[in-house]
C-alpha positions in Angstrom: -34.0 -106.1 118.2 -31.1 -105.0 116.3 -31.4 -103.1 113.3 -30.8 -104.8 110.0 -27.7 -103.1 109.1 -26.3 -104.3 112.3 -27.2 -107.8 111.7 -25.9 -107.8 107.9 -22.6 -106.3 109.2 -22.2 -109.1 111.9 -23.3 -112.0 109.1 -20.7 -110.8 106.9 -17.8 -110.1 109.7 -18.8 -113.9 111.0 -18.7 -115.3 107.2 -15.3 -114.0 106.8 -13.7 -115.3 110.0 -15.2 -118.8 109.1 -14.0 -118.8 105.7 -10.0 -117.5 106.3 -9.9 -120.1 109.3 -11.0 -123.1 106.7 -8.7 -121.9 104.1 -5.9 -121.4 106.7 -6.5 -124.5 108.2 -6.7 -126.5 104.7 -3.1 -125.1 104.1 -1.2 -126.1 107.4 -3.0 -129.1 108.8 -0.2 -131.2 106.4 2.7 -130.0 108.3 1.2 -131.0 111.7 4.0 -133.8 112.8 6.8 -132.6 111.3 9.0 -131.7 114.4 10.6 -134.7 115.2 11.4 -135.9 111.7 13.2 -135.4 108.3 11.2 -133.7 106.1 12.5 -134.7 102.4 11.0 -131.8 100.2 9.7 -132.5 96.9 11.5 -130.6 94.2 11.5 -129.9 90.3 14.6 -130.4 88.4 17.5 -131.8 89.4 18.9 -133.2 92.7 22.0 -132.2 94.6 23.3 -135.8 94.3 27.1 -135.2 94.4 26.9 -131.3 95.5 26.8 -131.2 99.6 27.2 -127.0 98.8 24.6 -126.6 96.2 22.5 -123.6 96.6 19.0 -125.7 96.7 19.8 -127.2 100.1 18.4 -124.1 101.4 14.9 -125.1 100.3 15.0 -128.1 102.5 14.4 -127.4 106.4 16.9 -128.3 108.8 16.4 -130.8 111.6 18.7 -131.3 114.4 19.2 -134.9 116.1 21.3 -135.6 119.4 24.1 -137.9 119.4 25.7 -140.0 121.9 28.2 -142.9 122.6 27.1 -146.6 121.6 26.6 -148.2 125.3 24.5 -150.9 123.9 27.2 -153.5 123.0 31.4 -154.3 123.6 33.6 -152.6 122.9 31.9 -149.4 124.3 33.0 -145.9 124.2 32.4 -143.4 126.7 32.9 -140.1 125.0 32.3 -139.2 121.4 33.5 -136.2 119.2 30.1 -135.8 117.5 27.3 -134.3 119.7 24.4 -134.1 117.1 23.8 -134.0 113.5 21.7 -131.4 111.4 19.8 -133.1 108.6 18.0 -132.0 105.3 16.2 -134.0 102.7 15.4 -133.5 98.8 13.1 -135.8 96.4 12.0 -135.5 93.1 9.4 -138.3 93.0 11.7 -140.7 91.7 15.5 -140.7 94.0 16.1 -138.8 97.2 19.2 -137.3 98.5 19.8 -136.6 102.3 22.6 -134.1 103.5 24.2 -135.1 106.8 26.2 -131.9 108.7 28.3 -132.2 111.5 31.1 -130.7 113.3 34.6 -132.4 113.4 37.6 -130.7 114.4 40.0 -132.6 111.9 39.7 -134.4 108.7 41.0 -137.8 108.8 41.2 -140.7 106.6 38.7 -143.0 108.9 36.3 -140.4 109.1 32.7 -142.3 108.8 29.2 -141.8 108.8 26.1 -143.5 107.9 22.3 -143.6 107.9 19.9 -146.7 109.6 16.3 -147.5 108.4 14.5 -150.2 109.4 13.1 -152.8 106.8 9.7 -154.0 106.3 7.2 -154.0 109.1 9.0 -155.7 111.9 10.5 -153.5 114.7 14.2 -153.2 115.3 16.2 -151.6 117.7 18.7 -148.8 116.4 21.8 -150.7 117.5 22.0 -152.4 114.2 18.5 -154.2 114.5 19.7 -156.0 117.6 16.9 -157.6 119.7 16.7 -155.9 123.1 14.2 -155.9 125.8 10.2 -155.6 124.0 12.3 -154.9 120.4 12.1 -158.1 118.7 15.0 -157.2 116.2 14.0 -156.7 113.0 16.1 -156.2 109.7 17.5 -153.2 109.1 19.4 -151.3 105.9 22.3 -148.7 106.7 24.1 -146.8 104.1 27.6 -146.2 104.9 30.1 -143.6 103.9 33.7 -143.1 104.7 35.8 -140.5 103.9 38.7 -142.9 102.6 36.8 -144.1 99.4 34.5 -141.3 99.6 31.8 -144.2 98.5 28.8 -145.4 99.8 28.4 -148.9 101.1 24.8 -150.0 101.0 24.5 -152.7 103.9 22.1 -154.9 105.8 22.2 -156.1 109.5 20.1 -158.0 111.9 21.8 -157.6 115.2 25.6 -156.7 116.2 28.1 -159.1 114.0 25.8 -159.6 111.2 26.4 -156.3 109.4 27.7 -157.0 105.9 27.4 -155.4 102.0 24.8 -156.6 100.1 24.9 -158.2 96.6 23.4 -155.1 95.0 24.9 -151.6 95.8 21.6 -149.1 95.2 23.4 -146.0 97.1 25.6 -143.6 96.4 27.3 -140.9 98.9 29.7 -137.8 98.5 31.2 -136.1 101.3 32.8 -132.3 101.6 35.0 -131.2 104.5 35.6 -127.6 105.3 36.2 -125.0 108.0 35.6 -128.1 110.9 32.6 -129.3 109.3 31.5 -132.4 107.3 28.6 -132.5 104.8 27.8 -135.9 103.2 24.9 -136.6 100.5 23.5 -140.2 100.6 21.3 -140.5 97.7 19.2 -143.8 96.0 15.9 -144.2 94.4 12.7 -144.0 96.7 11.8 -147.7 95.7 14.3 -150.5 94.7 13.7 -154.0 93.5 15.1 -155.5 96.7 12.6 -155.1 99.3 13.7 -157.7 101.7 17.0 -155.9 102.2 16.1 -152.1 101.4 14.2 -149.8 102.8 11.0 -148.5 100.2 9.8 -145.0 100.9 6.6 -144.4 99.9 5.7 -140.5 100.0 3.7 -139.4 102.6 4.2 -142.2 104.8 6.6 -142.0 108.0 9.6 -144.4 108.3 12.1 -144.6 111.1 15.9 -143.5 110.8 18.5 -143.4 113.0 22.1 -141.6 112.2 25.8 -142.6 112.8 29.2 -141.4 112.9 32.7 -142.1 113.6 35.6 -139.6 114.3 38.6 -141.1 112.4 41.8 -139.5 114.3 43.8 -141.8 116.3 45.2 -141.2 119.5 48.8 -141.1 121.0 49.6 -145.0 120.5 48.4 -144.6 116.7 44.7 -146.3 117.5 41.7 -145.2 116.0 40.0 -143.1 119.0 36.2 -144.4 117.1 36.1 -147.6 115.5 33.6 -150.6 114.6 30.8 -150.5 117.6 32.6 -147.7 119.2 30.8 -144.2 117.4 28.4 -141.9 117.9 24.7 -143.0 117.6 21.2 -141.5 117.5 18.2 -143.4 118.8 15.2 -143.8 116.0 13.2 -140.9 114.7 11.0 -140.2 111.9 11.9 -139.8 108.4 9.0 -138.6 105.5 9.6 -137.5 101.7 6.7 -135.4 100.8 3.4 -136.3 99.0 2.6 -134.5 95.7 0.4 -131.6 96.7 -2.9 -132.3 97.5 -5.4 -129.4 96.8 -8.3 -130.8 98.4 -8.1 -129.0 101.2 -8.6 -125.9 99.4 -11.5 -127.3 97.2 -13.2 -127.9 100.6 -12.7 -124.5 101.7 -13.7 -123.2 98.8 -16.9 -125.2 98.7 -17.7 -124.0 102.6 -16.6 -120.4 101.9 -19.5 -120.1 98.5 -22.1 -121.8 101.3 -21.3 -119.0 103.7 -21.5 -116.7 101.1 -24.8 -117.9 99.5 -26.2 -118.4 103.3 -25.1 -114.3 103.8 -26.9 -113.2 100.3 -30.3 -115.3 100.7 -30.1 -113.7 104.5 -29.2 -110.1 103.2 -32.0 -110.4 101.0 -34.5 -111.0 103.3 -33.4 -108.7 105.8 -33.5 -105.6 103.0 -37.3 -107.2 102.3 -38.1 -106.8 105.8 -38.7 -110.6 106.5 
């Protein structure tokens, strides 16, 4: 039989390991599903709604997504300029801002970019909600920006040929070009009064997001290289705005730690009494 002092050391060691594991597990569980999503970090203070170069963007984790030519609908394009986009997002519980960043060798008036969201519970293809294969084709909300105007257009679509601006315009955008890179900020309230047309963003919930980019340069004959359906697109990915902090995990870990320490205390007393 082991001496009482050895048993006491083992109990203390085991209790410490369990306590630390519980506390670490409670702290990290919330970010286990973030690898393929844009995470909108919750911040206090003002959002950089019109400043793509604001220092606060460094607090938002970047997510990179591949882009490819749109080949689902005429007119198709075989090559695109933009091969990937880097996306960051922030929100303050009321508004959100999404920063889209990508390389483009030249700044052109017709350079353009867009964010696309599914609207409601009906699944949609990323090609403007186009019905394809087993996808029924639900509505989508598109936030479109063009360098020529440096403004956003809030749009709706349900398949190619149905894209149109909304009567209400809730989205804003601001673009900055420097050193061969576009940075564009899109911003809007998390929720709007037009749930049938606008994506509604509930902190803590995952929604679908896709991206589109047009290189507005012209070819030798003066025609735009990318326009309309001829663009770089992504498939659907995930977007989630951080929920307010939930400290219940730490509370449960603290209760478990207290119980473990209480058990150790009782056991040690019994060992000291020779029980």
